[in-house]
N, C-alpha and C positions, 0 to 999 in steps of 0.2 A: 760694913756699914750697917746700921739698922735703919728702920723705916722712920724713926724720929728725927736720925742726922740726915737722912735724904730730905724730909719734911723741911727741917731747918735751911738745909743748903740751898734748895730750892727757893723756900720764901725770901732769902736774901737777894734773890735775881728782880730785875726789871718785871714789872707787870707782863709786857710782852712775850719776855722769855718765860715766865710762868705759865702762861697760857699756851705757850709752843709745847712745854713738858705736859702739861693736862691734855692736850691733843694728841700728843704722841703716844702717851700711856692708852688713851682711849682708843686710839686706832689698833693698839696692840691687843686688845681684849678679844676674846672670842665671843663670837655672836650670842653662843649659848650661855655665856655668863651675864646677860642683861638680866636684871630684876624684874620681877611680875609688877604689873602696875596695879596699884590701889584702885578701887572703884573712884574715889575720888580723883585720882591722878587719871583717871583715863575719861573721867566726866570733862575735866579741865581742858584735856589735849582736844578731845571732840569740839568742845566750845572754842578753842583756840582754832582749829582747823575751820570749822564753820565760819568765823569771822574774817579769816583770811581768804576764803573761799567768795564769800559775800563782797569783800573788799580788798583787793590784794594789794592796793595803793597804802594799806596799815602796815605792811609788813618792813621793819626797819632793817637798816644797812649794818654792817658788822660795825662801821665807824659810828653810827647813831645810836648803837646799843653800848659801845664803849663809853662813849660821851654821857649818856644817860646813867650809866654805872659809876661814872665817876662823879658826877655832879651828884648822886645820893650819898657818897660817901663823907660828903661834908656836912 
C-alpha cells in the first residue's frame, strides 16, 4: 500500500475515525521527531498560553472545538 492509497482510504472514513487515525499516528511518533518551532509559532504559542493563564475559562472543550470547526466548513 502506498502513502497515497492509505490517505485515500483514511479520507473515506467518517471524521471521528479520521481523527482517531491521526491521533494514533501522532502518539506513535518518537519525541525526537518533533519539528522545531519557528519564532512566529513560538510567539503564538506563548501568546496562547498567556491568554489561557490570564483567563482559563477561554479554553474550549473538544466538543466546542469540533462544533466550531464544522461551522467554519460551510
